[in-house]
One Martini backbone bead per residue (centre of mass of N, CA, C, O) as a GRO file, in nm:
protein
   66
    1MET     BB    1   0.098   0.035   0.021
    2HIS     BB    2   0.021   0.377  -0.079
    3ILE     BB    3   0.079   0.700   0.070
    4ASP     BB    4  -0.060   1.027  -0.010
    5ILE     BB    5   0.020   1.371   0.075
    6ASP     BB    6  -0.114   1.684  -0.004
    7LYS     BB    7   0.017   1.975   0.123
    8ASP     BB    8  -0.136   2.183  -0.073
    9VAL     BB    9  -0.433   2.074   0.030
   10CYS     BB   10  -0.405   2.062   0.314
   11ILE     BB   11  -0.591   2.193   0.623
   12GLY     BB   12  -0.591   2.036   0.910
   13ALA     BB   13  -0.850   1.872   1.019
   14GLY     BB   14  -0.773   1.557   1.132
   15GLN     BB   15  -0.937   1.303   1.035
   16CYS     BB   16  -0.713   1.093   0.993
   17ALA     BB   17  -0.616   1.086   1.295
   18LEU     BB   18  -0.893   0.988   1.403
   19VAL     BB   19  -0.926   0.724   1.226
   20ALA     BB   20  -0.579   0.673   1.200
   21PRO     BB   21  -0.356   0.703   1.461
   22ASP     BB   22  -0.140   0.470   1.364
   23VAL     BB   23  -0.059   0.661   1.091
   24PHE     BB   24  -0.162   0.947   1.169
   25THR     BB   25  -0.066   1.296   1.185
   26GLN     BB   26   0.049   1.613   1.306
   27ASP     BB   27   0.224   1.872   1.252
   28ASP     BB   28   0.336   2.184   1.350
   29ASP     BB   29   0.120   2.301   1.120
   30GLY     BB   30  -0.133   2.073   1.110
   31LEU     BB   31  -0.045   1.868   0.911
   32SER     BB   32  -0.042   1.591   0.752
   33THR     BB   33   0.115   1.279   0.862
   34LEU     BB   34   0.332   1.020   0.887
   35LEU     BB   35   0.431   0.781   1.070
   36PRO     BB   36   0.692   0.629   1.161
   37GLY     BB   37   0.673   0.319   0.985
   38ARG     BB   38   0.372   0.395   0.823
   39GLU     BB   39   0.395   0.437   0.503
   40ASP     BB   40   0.219   0.149   0.442
   41GLY     BB   41  -0.009   0.131   0.690
   42ALA     BB   42   0.040  -0.137   0.859
   43GLY     BB   43  -0.241  -0.292   0.790
   44THR     BB   44  -0.455  -0.073   0.816
   45PRO     BB   45  -0.798  -0.058   0.750
   46MET     BB   46  -0.839   0.276   0.798
   47VAL     BB   47  -0.695   0.428   0.566
   48ARG     BB   48  -0.925   0.461   0.357
   49GLU     BB   49  -1.114   0.609   0.550
   50ALA     BB   50  -0.927   0.850   0.597
   51ALA     BB   51  -0.930   0.946   0.304
   52ARG     BB   52  -1.243   0.988   0.292
   53ALA     BB   53  -1.245   1.201   0.541
   54CYS     BB   54  -1.121   1.404   0.370
   55PRO     BB   55  -1.241   1.722   0.279
   56VAL     BB   56  -0.994   1.759   0.030
   57SER     BB   57  -0.849   1.507  -0.087
   58ALA     BB   58  -0.523   1.469   0.014
   59ILE     BB   59  -0.562   1.150   0.010
   60THR     BB   60  -0.384   0.869  -0.123
   61VAL     BB   61  -0.456   0.523  -0.212
   62SER     BB   62  -0.237   0.252  -0.305
   63GLU     BB   63  -0.128  -0.015  -0.466
   64THR     BB   64   0.136  -0.216  -0.467
   65VAL     BB   65   0.358  -0.348  -0.700
   66SER     BB   66   0.539  -0.671  -0.708
   0.00000   0.00000   0.00000
């Protein structure tokens, strides 16, 4: 799984961190960021829900091809 956060679009609503706090957090500016070691979603089923919860669609989740 690949997670991308568009920092130019993110408004810092924090919905991603509320839905999947084991993957997302907010940086010092209040923008969404991935927790260290969780860049691949760490198998968390709520990652896609967190992307859907983003009010400005700043998060995209895609499957990595192996």
